[in-house]
GUVEX-383490 format. One record per residue (C-alpha): residue number from 1; residue in one letter; chain; x, y, z negated. Coordinates in steps of 0.5 Angstrom, whole numbers. Layout:
ATOM pos code unit X Y Z
ATOM NUM A A X Y Z
...
This chain:
ATOM pos code unit X Y Z
ATOM 1 M A 26 -714 125
ATOM 2 S A 24 -707 126
ATOM 3 T A 28 -701 125
ATOM 4 T A 23 -698 120
ATOM 5 T A 23 -704 116
ATOM 6 S A 30 -705 116
ATOM 7 E A 31 -698 113
ATOM 8 A A 26 -699 108
ATOM 9 R A 29 -705 106
ATOM 10 S A 36 -702 107
ATOM 11 P A 41 -705 101
ATOM 12 L A 46 -699 102
ATOM 13 P A 44 -692 99
ATOM 14 L A 42 -687 104
ATOM 15 L A 45 -682 100
ATOM 16 L A 51 -682 104
ATOM 17 R A 48 -680 110
ATOM 18 R A 49 -673 110
ATOM 19 G A 56 -670 108
ATOM 20 R A 60 -665 104
ATOM 21 S A 67 -666 102
ATOM 22 S A 68 -668 95
ATOM 23 T A 75 -666 95
ATOM 24 A A 72 -659 97
ATOM 25 T A 67 -660 91
ATOM 26 S A 72 -662 86
ATOM 27 T A 76 -656 88
ATOM 28 T A 71 -651 87
ATOM 29 A A 68 -654 81
ATOM 30 E A 75 -654 78
ATOM 31 T A 76 -646 80
ATOM 32 R A 69 -644 79
ATOM 33 T A 65 -648 74
ATOM 34 P A 59 -646 70
ATOM 35 F A 63 -645 64
ATOM 36 S A 68 -640 67
ATOM 37 A A 64 -634 66
ATOM 38 L A 63 -636 59
ATOM 39 Q A 70 -638 57
ATOM 40 F A 71 -631 54
ATOM 41 R A 65 -631 50
ATOM 42 R A 67 -637 46
ATOM 43 R A 73 -634 42
ATOM 44 S A 69 -634 36
ATOM 45 S A 62 -636 34
ATOM 46 K A 62 -632 28
ATOM 47 D A 62 -626 33
ATOM 48 V A 55 -628 36
ATOM 49 R A 52 -630 29
ATOM 50 N A 54 -623 26
ATOM 51 I A 51 -619 31
ATOM 52 T A 44 -623 31
ATOM 53 S A 44 -623 24
ATOM 54 V A 45 -616 22
ATOM 55 S A 43 -612 28
ATOM 56 S A 37 -614 33
ATOM 57 S A 37 -607 36
ATOM 58 L A 44 -607 39
ATOM 59 L A 44 -608 47
ATOM 60 P A 51 -608 49
ATOM 61 A A 53 -607 57
ATOM 62 F A 54 -613 61
ATOM 63 G A 61 -616 60
ATOM 64 T A 62 -613 53
ATOM 65 V A 65 -617 48
ATOM 66 I A 65 -615 41
ATOM 67 E A 70 -617 36
ATOM 68 D A 70 -617 29
ATOM 69 D A 77 -617 28
ATOM 70 N A 78 -610 32
ATOM 71 P A 71 -607 32
ATOM 72 S A 73 -600 34
ATOM 73 S A 79 -598 38
ATOM 74 K A 78 -591 35
ATOM 75 R A 80 -589 28
ATOM 76 F A 75 -587 22
ATOM 77 I A 69 -590 26
ATOM 78 V A 64 -595 23
ATOM 79 L A 60 -599 28
ATOM 80 H A 53 -599 26
ATOM 81 F A 52 -606 27
ATOM 82 D A 58 -608 22
ATOM 83 R A 56 -612 17
ATOM 84 R A 59 -608 11
ATOM 85 Y A 56 -602 14
ATOM 86 R A 49 -606 14
ATOM 87 L A 51 -608 7
ATOM 88 W A 51 -601 5
ATOM 89 E A 45 -599 8
ATOM 90 L A 42 -605 4
ATOM 91 F A 44 -602 -2
ATOM 92 L A 41 -595 0
ATOM 93 V A 35 -598 1
ATOM 94 I A 35 -601 -6
ATOM 95 L A 36 -593 -9
ATOM 96 V A 30 -591 -4
ATOM 97 G A 26 -595 -8
ATOM 98 Y A 28 -592 -14
ATOM 99 S A 27 -585 -11
ATOM 100 A A 20 -586 -8
ATOM 101 W A 18 -589 -15
ATOM 102 A A 21 -583 -19
ATOM 103 S A 19 -577 -15
ATOM 104 L A 12 -578 -16
ATOM 105 F A 13 -580 -23
ATOM 106 E A 17 -574 -25
ATOM 107 L A 11 -570 -21
ATOM 108 A A 6 -573 -25
ATOM 109 F A 9 -573 -32
ATOM 110 E A 13 -567 -33
ATOM 111 K A 16 -569 -39
ATOM 112 A A 20 -575 -36
ATOM 113 A A 24 -571 -31
ATOM 114 E A 28 -569 -37
ATOM 115 G A 34 -573 -40
ATOM 116 A A 36 -580 -38
ATOM 117 F A 32 -579 -31
ATOM 118 M A 36 -573 -29
ATOM 119 T A 42 -577 -30
ATOM 120 I A 40 -582 -26
ATOM 121 D A 37 -578 -21
ATOM 122 L A 44 -574 -20
ATOM 123 V A 48 -581 -19
ATOM 124 V A 43 -583 -14
ATOM 125 D A 43 -576 -10
ATOM 126 F A 51 -577 -10
ATOM 127 F A 50 -584 -6
ATOM 128 F A 46 -581 -1
ATOM 129 A A 51 -575 -1
ATOM 130 V A 56 -580 1
ATOM 131 D A 52 -583 6
ATOM 132 I A 51 -576 9
ATOM 133 V A 58 -575 10
ATOM 134 L A 59 -582 13
ATOM 135 T A 54 -581 18
ATOM 136 F A 59 -577 22
ATOM 137 F A 63 -583 23
ATOM 138 V A 58 -588 25
ATOM 139 S A 57 -590 32
ATOM 140 Y A 50 -590 35
ATOM 141 L A 47 -593 41
ATOM 142 D A 45 -589 47
ATOM 143 N A 38 -590 49
ATOM 144 T A 39 -588 56
ATOM 145 T A 45 -592 57
ATOM 146 Y A 45 -597 52
ATOM 147 L A 53 -596 51
ATOM 148 N A 56 -596 44
ATOM 149 V A 58 -588 43
ATOM 150 T A 64 -588 38
ATOM 151 D A 66 -581 40
ATOM 152 H A 67 -576 34
ATOM 153 K A 64 -570 37
ATOM 154 L A 58 -573 40
ATOM 155 I A 57 -577 34
ATOM 156 A A 57 -570 30
ATOM 157 K A 53 -566 35
ATOM 158 R A 48 -571 35
ATOM 159 Y A 47 -571 28
ATOM 160 L A 47 -564 27
ATOM 161 K A 42 -563 32
ATOM 162 S A 37 -568 29
ATOM 163 V A 32 -567 24
ATOM 164 A A 35 -572 20
ATOM 165 F A 41 -568 18
ATOM 166 V A 36 -562 15
ATOM 167 M A 32 -567 11
ATOM 168 D A 37 -571 9
ATOM 169 V A 41 -565 6
ATOM 170 A A 34 -562 3
ATOM 171 S A 32 -569 0
ATOM 172 T A 39 -570 -3
ATOM 173 L A 40 -563 -6
ATOM 174 P A 40 -563 -14
ATOM 175 I A 36 -557 -15
ATOM 176 Q A 34 -558 -22
ATOM 177 F A 41 -559 -24
ATOM 178 I A 43 -553 -19
ATOM 179 Y A 38 -549 -23
ATOM 180 K A 41 -551 -30
ATOM 181 T A 48 -549 -28
ATOM 182 I A 46 -542 -25
ATOM 183 T A 41 -540 -31
ATOM 184 G A 43 -545 -36
ATOM 185 N A 36 -547 -37
ATOM 186 V A 32 -553 -36
ATOM 187 G A 28 -553 -29
ATOM 188 R A 21 -554 -31
ATOM 189 G A 15 -553 -27
ATOM 190 Q A 11 -556 -21
ATOM 191 A A 15 -552 -16
ATOM 192 F A 21 -557 -18
ATOM 193 G A 16 -563 -18
ATOM 194 F A 14 -562 -11
ATOM 195 L A 21 -560 -9
ATOM 196 N A 23 -567 -11
ATOM 197 L A 18 -570 -7
ATOM 198 L A 23 -569 -1
ATOM 199 R A 26 -575 -3
ATOM 200 L A 20 -579 0
ATOM 201 W A 24 -578 7
ATOM 202 R A 28 -583 5
ATOM 203 L A 23 -588 6
ATOM 204 R A 24 -588 13
ATOM 205 R A 30 -593 11
ATOM 206 V A 25 -598 8
ATOM 207 T A 21 -598 15
ATOM 208 E A 28 -599 19
ATOM 209 L A 30 -605 15
ATOM 210 F A 23 -608 15
ATOM 211 K A 23 -607 23
ATOM 212 R A 30 -611 23
ATOM 213 L A 28 -616 19
ATOM 214 E A 22 -618 23
ATOM 215 K A 26 -619 29
ATOM 216 D A 32 -623 25
ATOM 217 A A 31 -630 26
ATOM 218 H A 35 -632 20
ATOM 219 F A 29 -630 16
ATOM 220 N A 22 -632 15
ATOM 221 Y A 17 -628 19
ATOM 222 F A 11 -630 15
ATOM 223 I A 15 -628 8
ATOM 224 I A 18 -621 11
ATOM 225 R A 11 -619 13
ATOM 226 V A 8 -621 6
ATOM 227 I A 13 -617 2
ATOM 228 K A 12 -611 7
ATOM 229 L A 5 -611 5
ATOM 230 L A 6 -612 -2
ATOM 231 C A 11 -606 -2
ATOM 232 V A 6 -602 2
ATOM 233 T A 0 -604 -3
ATOM 234 I A 5 -602 -10
ATOM 235 F A 7 -596 -7
ATOM 236 W A 0 -594 -5
ATOM 237 I A -3 -596 -12
ATOM 238 H A 3 -592 -15
ATOM 239 L A 2 -586 -11
ATOM 240 A A -6 -585 -13
ATOM 241 G A -5 -587 -20
ATOM 242 C A 0 -581 -21
ATOM 243 I A -4 -576 -17
ATOM 244 L A -10 -577 -21
ATOM 245 Y A -6 -576 -27
ATOM 246 W A -3 -570 -25
ATOM 247 I A -10 -567 -23
ATOM 248 A A -12 -569 -30
ATOM 249 Y A -6 -566 -33
ATOM 250 H A -7 -559 -30
ATOM 251 Y A -15 -559 -31
ATOM 252 P A -17 -553 -35
ATOM 253 N A -21 -557 -40
ATOM 254 P A -17 -564 -41
ATOM 255 I A -23 -567 -45
ATOM 256 D A -27 -567 -38
ATOM 257 T A -22 -571 -35
ATOM 258 W A -23 -579 -33
ATOM 259 I A -17 -580 -38
ATOM 260 G A -19 -574 -43
ATOM 261 S A -26 -578 -44
ATOM 262 Q A -22 -584 -47
ATOM 263 V A -16 -581 -50
ATOM 264 E A -17 -574 -52
ATOM 265 D A -10 -572 -54
ATOM 266 F A -7 -576 -48
ATOM 267 K A -2 -570 -46
ATOM 268 E A 1 -571 -53
ATOM 269 R A 2 -578 -53
ATOM 270 S A 7 -582 -49
ATOM 271 V A 8 -582 -42
ATOM 272 W A 8 -589 -41
ATOM 273 L A 1 -589 -44
ATOM 274 G A -2 -585 -39
ATOM 275 Y A 2 -589 -33
ATOM 276 T A -1 -595 -36
ATOM 277 Y A -8 -592 -35
ATOM 278 S A -7 -589 -29
ATOM 279 M A -4 -596 -26
ATOM 280 Y A -10 -599 -29
ATOM 281 W A -15 -594 -26
ATOM 282 S A -12 -595 -19
ATOM 283 I A -12 -602 -19
ATOM 284 V A -19 -603 -21
ATOM 285 T A -21 -598 -16
ATOM 286 L A -17 -601 -10
ATOM 287 T A -20 -608 -11
ATOM 288 T A -27 -605 -11
ATOM 289 V A -28 -608 -18
ATOM 290 G A -30 -602 -21
ATOM 291 Y A -32 -603 -28
ATOM 292 G A -34 -596 -30
ATOM 293 D A -30 -595 -36
ATOM 294 L A -25 -590 -33
ATOM 295 H A -29 -586 -28
ATOM 296 A A -28 -579 -25
ATOM 297 V A -31 -574 -29
ATOM 298 N A -30 -567 -26
ATOM 299 S A -31 -565 -18
ATOM 300 R A -23 -565 -17
ATOM 301 E A -23 -572 -19
ATOM 302 K A -29 -574 -15
ATOM 303 T A -27 -571 -9
ATOM 304 F A -20 -575 -10
ATOM 305 N A -24 -581 -11
ATOM 306 M A -28 -581 -5
ATOM 307 F A -22 -580 0
ATOM 308 Y A -18 -585 -4
ATOM 309 M A -24 -590 -3
ATOM 310 L A -24 -589 4
ATOM 311 F A -17 -590 5
ATOM 312 N A -18 -596 1
ATOM 313 I A -22 -599 6
ATOM 314 G A -17 -598 12
ATOM 315 L A -12 -601 8
ATOM 316 T A -16 -607 6
ATOM 317 S A -18 -608 13
ATOM 318 Y A -11 -608 15
ATOM 319 I A -8 -613 10
ATOM 320 I A -14 -618 11
ATOM 321 G A -13 -617 19
ATOM 322 I A -5 -618 18
ATOM 323 M A -6 -624 13
ATOM 324 T A -11 -627 17
ATOM 325 N A -7 -627 24
ATOM 326 L A -1 -630 20
ATOM 327 V A -5 -636 18
ATOM 328 V A -8 -637 24
ATOM 329 H A -2 -636 28
ATOM 330 G A 1 -642 24
ATOM 331 A A -5 -646 25
ATOM 332 N A -5 -645 33
ATOM 333 R A -1 -651 35
ATOM 334 T A -5 -655 30
ATOM 335 F A -12 -652 34
ATOM 336 A A -9 -653 41
ATOM 337 M A -7 -661 39
ATOM 338 R A -14 -662 36
ATOM 339 S A -17 -659 42
ATOM 340 A A -13 -663 47
ATOM 341 I A -14 -669 44
ATOM 342 N A -22 -668 44
ATOM 343 H A -21 -667 52
ATOM 344 I A -17 -673 52
ATOM 345 L A -23 -677 48
ATOM 346 R A -28 -674 53
ATOM 347 Y A -25 -676 59
ATOM 348 T A -23 -683 57
ATOM 349 S A -30 -684 55
ATOM 350 K A -33 -681 61
ATOM 351 N A -29 -685 66
ATOM 352 R A -29 -691 61
ATOM 353 L A -22 -692 61
ATOM 354 P A -19 -698 57
ATOM 355 D A -17 -697 50
ATOM 356 A A -10 -699 51
ATOM 357 M A -9 -693 56
ATOM 358 R A -13 -688 52
ATOM 359 E A -8 -690 46
ATOM 360 Q A -2 -689 51
ATOM 361 M A -5 -682 53
ATOM 362 L A -6 -680 45
ATOM 363 A A 0 -682 43
ATOM 364 H A 4 -678 49
ATOM 365 M A 0 -672 47
ATOM 366 Q A 1 -672 40
ATOM 367 L A 9 -673 41
ATOM 368 K A 8 -667 46
ATOM 369 F A 6 -663 40
ATOM 370 K A 11 -666 35
ATOM 371 T A 17 -665 39
ATOM 372 A A 15 -658 42
ATOM 373 E A 21 -655 39
ATOM 374 L A 26 -660 42
ATOM 375 R A 23 -660 49
ATOM 376 Q A 29 -657 54
ATOM 377 E A 24 -653 59
ATOM 378 E A 20 -649 54
ATOM 379 V A 26 -647 50
ATOM 380 L A 30 -646 55
ATOM 381 Q A 26 -643 61
ATOM 382 D A 27 -636 59
ATOM 383 L A 35 -637 58
ATOM 384 P A 40 -635 64
ATOM 385 K A 42 -641 68
ATOM 386 A A 49 -641 65
ATOM 387 I A 47 -641 58
ATOM 388 R A 42 -647 60
ATOM 389 S A 48 -651 63
ATOM 390 S A 53 -650 57
ATOM 391 I A 47 -653 53
ATOM 392 N A 46 -659 57
ATOM 393 Q A 54 -660 57
ATOM 394 H A 54 -660 50
ATOM 395 L A 48 -664 49
ATOM 396 F A 48 -669 55
ATOM 397 R A 55 -669 58
ATOM 398 A A 58 -675 54
ATOM 399 V A 52 -679 55
ATOM 400 M A 53 -678 63
ATOM 401 E A 60 -680 63
ATOM 402 E A 58 -686 59
ATOM 403 A A 53 -688 64
ATOM 404 Y A 56 -694 69
ATOM 405 L A 54 -690 75
ATOM 406 F A 58 -684 73
ATOM 407 K A 65 -688 71
ATOM 408 G A 71 -684 73
ATOM 409 F A 66 -679 77
ATOM 410 P A 70 -672 78
ATOM 411 D A 69 -667 72
ATOM 412 G A 66 -662 78
ATOM 413 L A 60 -666 80
ATOM 414 I A 59 -668 73
ATOM 415 V A 58 -661 71
ATOM 416 Q A 53 -660 77
ATOM 417 L A 49 -666 76
ATOM 418 V A 48 -665 68
ATOM 419 S A 46 -658 70
ATOM 420 Q A 40 -661 74
ATOM 421 I A 38 -666 68
ATOM 422 K A 31 -665 64
ATOM 423 A A 30 -668 57
ATOM 424 E A 24 -672 55
ATOM 425 Y A 21 -676 50
ATOM 426 F A 17 -682 50
ATOM 427 P A 13 -685 45
ATOM 428 P A 13 -693 44
ATOM 429 K A 9 -697 49
ATOM 430 M A 9 -692 54
ATOM 431 E A 11 -693 61
ATOM 432 I A 17 -689 64
ATOM 433 I A 17 -692 71
ATOM 434 L A 12 -697 74
ATOM 435 Q A 13 -703 78
ATOM 436 N A 13 -701 86
ATOM 437 E A 12 -694 85
ATOM 438 I A 16 -689 90
ATOM 439 P A 23 -688 87
ATOM 440 T A 23 -680 85
ATOM 441 D A 27 -680 79
ATOM 442 F A 32 -685 75
ATOM 443 Y A 33 -684 67
ATOM 444 I A 39 -685 62
ATOM 445 I A 37 -687 55
ATOM 446 V A 40 -682 50
ATOM 447 S A 36 -686 44
ATOM 448 G A 31 -691 43
ATOM 449 G A 30 -697 48
ATOM 450 V A 26 -700 53
ATOM 451 D A 24 -706 57
ATOM 452 L A 25 -708 64
ATOM 453 I A 19 -712 66
ATOM 454 S A 16 -716 72
ATOM 455 S A 9 -716 73
ATOM 456 K A 6 -721 77
ATOM 457 G A -2 -721 77
ATOM 458 M A -4 -720 70
ATOM 459 S A 2 -723 67
ATOM 460 E A 8 -720 65
ATOM 461 Q A 15 -722 64
ATOM 462 V A 21 -718 60
ATOM 463 L A 27 -719 64
ATOM 464 T A 32 -715 59
ATOM 465 K A 32 -710 54
ATOM 466 L A 36 -703 55
ATOM 467 G A 39 -699 49
ATOM 468 P A 42 -692 49
ATOM 469 G A 47 -691 55
ATOM 470 S A 44 -695 59
ATOM 471 M A 40 -693 66
ATOM 472 A A 33 -695 69
ATOM 473 G A 30 -693 76
ATOM 474 E A 37 -692 79
ATOM 475 I A 36 -699 83
ATOM 476 G A 30 -696 87
ATOM 477 V A 33 -689 88
ATOM 478 V A 40 -692 91
ATOM 479 F A 37 -697 95
ATOM 480 N A 31 -693 97
ATOM 481 I A 26 -698 96
ATOM 482 P A 20 -698 91
ATOM 483 Q A 22 -699 84
ATOM 484 P A 23 -707 83
ATOM 485 F A 21 -706 75
ATOM 486 T A 16 -703 70
ATOM 487 V A 20 -699 65
ATOM 488 R A 17 -699 58
ATOM 489 T A 19 -696 52
ATOM 490 R A 20 -701 45
ATOM 491 R A 20 -695 41
ATOM 492 L A 21 -687 41
ATOM 493 S A 26 -686 46
ATOM 494 Q A 29 -680 49
ATOM 495 V A 31 -680 56
ATOM 496 I A 35 -675 61
ATOM 497 R A 31 -675 68
ATOM 498 I A 35 -674 74
ATOM 499 G A 31 -673 81
ATOM 500 H A 34 -677 86
ATOM 501 H A 34 -671 91
ATOM 502 N A 39 -667 86
ATOM 503 F A 43 -673 86
ATOM 504 K A 44 -674 93
ATOM 505 E A 45 -667 94
ATOM 506 M A 51 -667 89
ATOM 507 V A 54 -674 92
ATOM 508 Q A 53 -673 99
ATOM 509 S A 60 -672 102
ATOM 510 D A 64 -673 109
ATOM 511 N A 70 -675 104
ATOM 512 D A 67 -682 101
ATOM 513 V A 72 -682 95
ATOM 514 D A 66 -680 90
ATOM 515 A A 61 -684 94
ATOM 516 K A 65 -690 94
ATOM 517 M A 66 -689 87
ATOM 518 I A 59 -689 86
ATOM 519 I A 58 -695 90
ATOM 520 T A 63 -699 87
ATOM 521 N A 60 -698 80
ATOM 522 F A 54 -700 83
ATOM 523 M A 56 -706 86
ATOM 524 N A 60 -708 80
ATOM 525 Y A 53 -707 76
ATOM 526 L A 49 -711 81
ATOM 527 K A 54 -717 80
ATOM 528 G A 53 -717 73
ATOM 529 L A 46 -718 73
ATOM 530 N A 43 -724 70
ATOM 531 D A 39 -729 75
ATOM 532 E A 32 -727 73
ATOM 533 L A 34 -719 75
ATOM 534 K A 37 -721 82
ATOM 535 K A 31 -725 84
ATOM 536 E A 26 -719 83
ATOM 537 I A 31 -715 88
ATOM 538 P A 29 -717 95
ATOM 539 F A 36 -718 99
ATOM 540 L A 40 -717 93
ATOM 541 R A 43 -724 94
ATOM 542 D A 45 -723 101
ATOM 543 L A 48 -716 100
ATOM 544 L A 52 -719 95
ATOM 545 A A 54 -725 99
ATOM 546 D A 56 -720 105
ATOM 547 A A 60 -716 101
ATOM 548 D A 64 -722 98
ATOM 549 A A 65 -725 105
ATOM 550 Q A 67 -718 108
ATOM 551 V A 72 -718 103
ATOM 552 Q A 75 -725 104
ATOM 553 V A 75 -724 111
ATOM 554 Q A 79 -718 111
ATOM 555 E A 84 -721 106
ATOM 556 T A 85 -727 111
ATOM 557 V A 86 -723 117
ATOM 558 Q A 91 -718 113
ATOM 559 T A 95 -725 111
ATOM 560 E A 95 -728 118
ATOM 561 D A 97 -721 121
ATOM 562 T A 103 -720 116
ATOM 563 P A 108 -725 117
ATOM 564 Q A 115 -725 114
ATOM 565 S A 121 -726 118
ATOM 566 N A 128 -724 115
ATOM 567 N A 125 -721 109
ATOM 568 E A 122 -716 114
ATOM 569 E A 115 -714 114
ATOM 570 I A 113 -713 122
ATOM 571 A A 107 -709 123
ATOM 572 T A 102 -712 128
ATOM 573 V A 97 -707 128
ATOM 574 S A 98 -701 134
ATOM 575 R A 98 -694 132
ATOM 576 D A 91 -693 135
ATOM 577 D A 88 -698 131
ATOM 578 N A 90 -695 125
ATOM 579 E A 88 -688 127
ATOM 580 Q A 81 -691 129
ATOM 581 K A 81 -695 122
ATOM 582 E A 83 -688 118
ATOM 583 E A 78 -684 122
ATOM 584 R A 72 -689 120
ATOM 585 R A 75 -689 113
ATOM 586 S A 75 -682 113
ATOM 587 K A 68 -682 115
ATOM 588 G A 67 -687 109
ATOM 589 V A 60 -689 111
ATOM 590 P A 59 -697 111
ATOM 591 K A 54 -698 117
ATOM 592 R A 49 -704 116
ATOM 593 V A 47 -708 122
ATOM 594 I A 43 -714 124
ATOM 595 I A 46 -720 127
ATOM 596 H A 43 -725 131
ATOM 597 G A 46 -732 134
ATOM 598 Q A 42 -732 141
ATOM 599 P A 42 -727 147
ATOM 600 P A 37 -721 146
ATOM 601 N A 32 -724 152
ATOM 602 Q A 32 -731 149
ATOM 603 D A 25 -733 146
ATOM 604 N A 27 -734 139
ATOM 605 N A 20 -735 136
ATOM 606 N A 22 -742 134
ATOM 607 N A 29 -740 132
ATOM 608 A A 31 -740 125
ATOM 609 D A 35 -733 126
ATOM 610 S A 30 -730 129
ATOM 611 N A 30 -725 124
ATOM 612 G A 37 -724 124
ATOM 613 R A 42 -723 118
ATOM 614 L A 43 -716 115
ATOM 615 I A 51 -715 114
ATOM 616 I A 56 -709 113
ATOM 617 L A 59 -707 119
ATOM 618 P A 67 -709 119
ATOM 619 D A 73 -705 122
ATOM 620 S A 74 -709 128
ATOM 621 I A 71 -713 133
ATOM 622 E A 75 -719 131
ATOM 623 L A 73 -719 124
ATOM 624 L A 65 -718 126
ATOM 625 F A 66 -725 130
ATOM 626 D A 69 -728 124
ATOM 627 L A 64 -725 120
ATOM 628 A A 58 -728 125
ATOM 629 E A 61 -735 125
ATOM 630 K A 61 -735 117
ATOM 631 K A 54 -733 117
ATOM 632 L A 51 -736 123
ATOM 633 G A 55 -742 123
ATOM 634 K A 58 -741 130
ATOM 635 R A 63 -737 134
ATOM 636 G A 61 -732 139
ATOM 637 S A 65 -729 145
ATOM 638 T A 60 -723 147
ATOM 639 I A 56 -718 143
ATOM 640 A A 50 -715 146
ATOM 641 M A 45 -710 144
ATOM 642 A A 38 -711 145
ATOM 643 D A 37 -708 151
ATOM 644 G A 43 -712 154
ATOM 645 A A 49 -707 154
ATOM 646 H A 55 -711 152
ATOM 647 V A 59 -708 146
ATOM 648 E A 66 -706 147
ATOM 649 Q A 68 -701 141
ATOM 650 I A 66 -702 134
ATOM 651 D A 65 -695 133
ATOM 652 A A 60 -694 138
ATOM 653 L A 55 -698 134
ATOM 654 R A 50 -694 129
ATOM 655 E A 46 -695 123
ATOM 656 N A 41 -701 123
ATOM 657 D A 43 -703 130
ATOM 658 H A 41 -710 132
ATOM 659 L A 47 -714 135
ATOM 660 Y A 46 -721 139
ATOM 661 I A 53 -725 138
ATOM 662 F A 53 -731 143
């Protein structure tokens, strides 16, 4: 048997070849796990939820921890991302809606500016005056450093030097009330109406609110955009209607106006009648219906109508474009799926693939789109490694620890291994592993179920069924042999995939504690396999027999070498032998050798032992003679290599050496 063939059929894992101390690995994992840098962030999930839901503009410095219980170390400072301050801003936005409507309404309908409207305006202005004072105590985010500024002097200096302060004060002053208090007369006239238009400055709060809501994951983006478009449309209708009524109200000849031609005494009629006519005209014109019952009469109205309709073209295009984009964006995934399916159908038809293969391809493509939001790689690819690792720990660590191969595995290596896994979905009747393919990965079943199938020619035989928590493909990876089984899903299954390169890098160690733990778990699993599975794995019966024989020989030698005299145990093994055994144990690499029952230069073409027997190298020469006697049926006294060199020390042997015992 050649060395190459021996390595290909090697029953012990190649993952033990190279080394790294598992003790050091465990220590490192305990002192520096991927979670150590995140522990302080897990004090309260409420913190993260609060920040993401109420403020998408906050970009704290790296390492900054935000606490709800103690939001600021300085007194009389309100953090701009505090939930209570956000509620206050929402309340002001509602008042802004009233101010935007009332300022235009009071300009067009001067009679409405008296009475109840003046009282309501004073109450609204009072709340905005409170907000001006409050702004001197609200922190802000520095645009250059992205640090939260809480210094009173810097906050006040920034606000006083800004245009916002001047406009806030100008839009909040109750000019009509001040005029009435000083003169004793009610303030009337167009001047007061135009001064009230300063309140439209407050609309910037609505813009900021919609910007924040559009970035907030807790709200549906489509609904927020539709509400925003609806608010813009309603405000524009209200604005145009009020301006047109104002033009008609101040025209020298009221009859020669768009509304005077229908209602001659409209100035003496109710303001709500005029407002109804104005809104009707504005809506009909905006929607380009144009019944013609209300139309421009004088040159002023015609001029305004021209500009209004030109602007309507832009507004209508904007609304149609946004709505089309929202609808098409929602159908993008469906379009992509149908396009991919059409490509598959054309490919299978052109290459004349079997129907079963075509159905598998279609099922996999449909499942890919249905589980797009659940797939690890696409969702997590832009996240930092520590966050991805913590997510994997939360989702799959319990599954990893329950897998038989990792029973008793150190936490440090579990953390490292889980961070490297990939989650996948497979539809029913889909092959996860093909028989005789190169072993590149193995799988742990999270949900669903699979069948282990042996293919012989055109026939298939289901050897066993595996459910959640079971492993598939690990035999080929550990033995480094072609996969002995086909693994096919029975129903929709979620699995986690572990690459054999990552796995070997994690478990290779000079100290064989972790590696031996895996080997022990693996050998125990192999012993529990049913006979049909064992038949499909080459050399498995010999491997298990060799392992049992070695254990029995070691137990026999230990019994013979430990006689009892006067109830005292006498050590019969020299210190040098013990040190040699400890050295071999510390290396922890069980060597595999092939033994033959004849001299190396003897013609063995007709000898039954010409191919040799693959065994695990025992700890001493005597144990090797005992094991060879049991396997070959005769006891030898000499051990030689293929080149005729005699073996005198067991440690001089290497992996896959051919030994001739005679």
